[in-house]
C-alpha positions in Angstrom: 17.8 92.6 60.4 16.2 94.8 57.8 17.2 94.8 54.1 17.7 98.3 52.8 18.2 99.1 49.1 21.6 100.7 48.2 21.8 103.1 45.3 24.7 104.7 43.5 24.0 108.4 42.9 25.0 108.3 39.3 24.1 104.8 38.0 21.1 103.7 40.1 20.6 100.5 42.1 23.7 98.7 43.4 22.2 96.1 45.7 21.0 95.8 49.3 22.5 96.1 52.7 21.3 94.5 56.0 20.8 96.9 58.8 20.5 95.7 62.4 17.4 97.5 63.6 17.9 96.5 67.2 20.5 99.4 67.6 17.5 101.8 67.4 15.5 99.9 70.0 13.0 97.1 70.3 9.9 99.1 69.7 8.7 102.5 68.3 7.9 104.7 71.2 5.1 106.8 69.6 4.5 108.9 72.7 8.1 109.9 72.9 8.3 110.7 69.2 5.1 112.8 69.5 6.5 114.7 72.5 9.7 115.5 70.5 7.8 116.6 67.4 5.6 118.9 69.4 8.7 120.4 71.0 10.4 121.1 67.7 7.2 122.6 66.3 6.8 124.8 69.4 10.4 126.0 69.0 9.7 127.0 65.4 6.8 129.3 66.5 7.6 133.0 66.2 5.2 134.1 68.9 4.7 137.6 67.5 0.9 137.5 67.7 -0.6 140.4 69.7 -3.9 142.0 70.5 -4.7 145.4 72.1 -6.0 145.7 75.6 -8.5 148.4 76.6 -5.5 150.6 77.5 -4.0 150.3 74.1 -6.9 150.8 71.7 -7.5 154.3 70.3 -10.5 156.2 71.4 -11.8 158.7 74.0 -11.8 158.1 77.7 -14.9 160.2 78.0 -18.0 158.6 79.5 -20.4 158.0 76.6 -23.5 159.2 78.6 -24.5 160.0 82.1 -24.8 157.3 84.6 -28.5 157.4 85.4 -31.8 158.4 83.8 -31.1 157.4 80.2 -32.6 153.9 80.3 -29.4 152.4 79.0 -26.8 150.3 80.7 -24.1 152.0 82.6 -20.9 152.7 80.5 -17.7 154.3 81.4 -15.6 154.2 78.2 -15.9 153.2 74.6 -12.7 151.1 75.0 -14.6 148.5 77.1 -14.0 144.9 75.8 -17.8 144.5 75.5 -18.0 147.3 72.9 -17.3 146.9 69.3 -13.8 148.3 68.6 -12.9 148.0 72.3 -10.0 146.2 73.8 -9.5 142.4 73.9 -9.8 140.5 77.2 -7.1 137.9 77.7 -6.1 138.0 74.1 -2.8 136.5 72.7 0.3 138.5 73.5 3.9 138.1 72.2 5.5 135.2 74.0 8.3 132.6 73.6 6.9 129.1 73.0 10.3 127.3 73.0 11.2 124.7 75.6 13.7 121.9 75.8 13.5 118.1 76.4 16.3 116.2 77.9 19.0 115.0 75.5 18.4 111.4 76.3 14.7 111.8 75.4 15.5 113.5 72.1 18.0 110.8 71.2 15.4 108.1 72.1 12.8 109.9 70.0 15.2 110.0 67.0 16.0 106.3 67.4 12.3 105.4 67.5 11.6 107.5 64.4 14.4 105.9 62.5 13.2 102.4 63.6 9.8 103.2 62.3 11.2 104.3 58.9 13.3 101.1 58.7 10.4 98.8 59.5 8.1 100.6 57.0 10.7 100.3 54.2 11.1 104.1 53.8 14.9 104.2 54.0 17.3 104.1 51.1 21.1 104.1 51.2 23.6 105.8 48.9 27.0 104.3 48.3 28.2 107.8 47.4 26.7 111.2 46.8 28.8 113.7 45.0 28.4 116.4 42.3 31.0 118.3 40.5 29.1 121.6 40.6 26.0 123.0 42.4 23.4 122.4 39.6 19.8 121.5 40.4 19.4 119.9 37.0 22.3 117.5 37.7 20.9 116.7 41.1 17.4 115.9 39.7 19.0 113.7 37.0 20.9 111.7 39.6 18.0 111.7 42.1 15.6 110.3 39.5 17.4 106.9 39.6 16.7 106.4 43.3 13.0 105.6 42.8 12.0 108.1 45.5 8.5 109.5 45.4 7.1 112.2 47.7 9.1 114.3 50.2 12.5 113.1 51.2 15.3 114.1 53.5 18.9 113.4 52.2 21.2 112.7 55.1 24.9 113.2 54.7 27.8 112.3 57.0 29.2 115.9 56.6 27.9 119.1 55.2 28.3 119.3 51.4 27.8 122.8 50.1 27.5 121.5 46.5 24.6 119.1 47.2 22.9 121.6 49.5 22.8 124.3 46.9 21.7 121.8 44.2 18.7 120.6 46.2 17.5 123.7 48.0 15.2 124.7 45.1 13.4 121.3 45.0 10.1 121.2 46.7 9.8 118.5 49.3 13.5 117.7 49.3 16.0 118.7 52.0 19.6 118.0 52.6 21.2 117.8 56.1 23.8 116.0 58.2 23.5 113.0 60.5 24.6 115.2 63.4 21.7 117.6 63.0 19.0 115.0 62.2 16.1 115.0 64.6 12.8 113.1 65.0 10.8 116.0 63.6 12.7 115.9 60.2 12.4 112.1 60.1 8.7 112.1 60.7 7.7 115.0 58.4 9.4 113.5 55.3 8.0 110.4 53.6 11.4 108.9 52.8 14.9 109.0 54.2 17.9 108.8 51.8 21.2 108.6 53.6 24.8 107.7 52.7 26.3 104.6 54.3 28.6 106.9 56.3 25.7 108.8 57.6 24.0 105.6 58.7 27.1 104.6 60.6 27.1 107.9 62.4 23.4 107.6 63.3 24.0 104.0 64.6 26.8 105.3 66.8 24.8 108.3 68.0 21.6 106.4 68.8 23.1 103.1 69.8 26.0 104.2 72.0 24.6 107.3 73.7 26.6 109.9 71.7 25.1 113.3 70.7 
């Protein structure tokens, strides 16, 4: 069991809650987490990089000089890849980098990432998280009582448009749901701040094979 601090969004610390870490596995599978992170990063790549081949660069197709008798190397076109301003050989072309890992592997990677955060004491719980209106100032005021430094991902049980709009302008802070949480988001943020309802959903998702 791991003791996790529990905060109230408006008044600060409430107490602690014991979380059974065994539901997320017995060890952190670093290779699996790495594979999942690499996949998510690859899926984020736009893949619009492009270079011109010798058939696409501008220039004349005329032979620069006659084949023999000049003392210079033979040349057929100024578009040759060995010429300055010529085409690129085997250069990057637009492509799709995305691929998909099995659901079971992605779920296992998320469980391992969460287990690592719990063991490192980088998880905080919220007894409740509500705001009357979408105001960044109010979110910062309430968020200051959580003693969270560095980047953080706030995990909710369901999408809350008010909290999302209040936090979207804060650098290093993101708001999402337990359903959409993945290993990449867990690893890239220093702290996880989640509601108790979100934790229950993650336990059910990672512990009982739901997705």
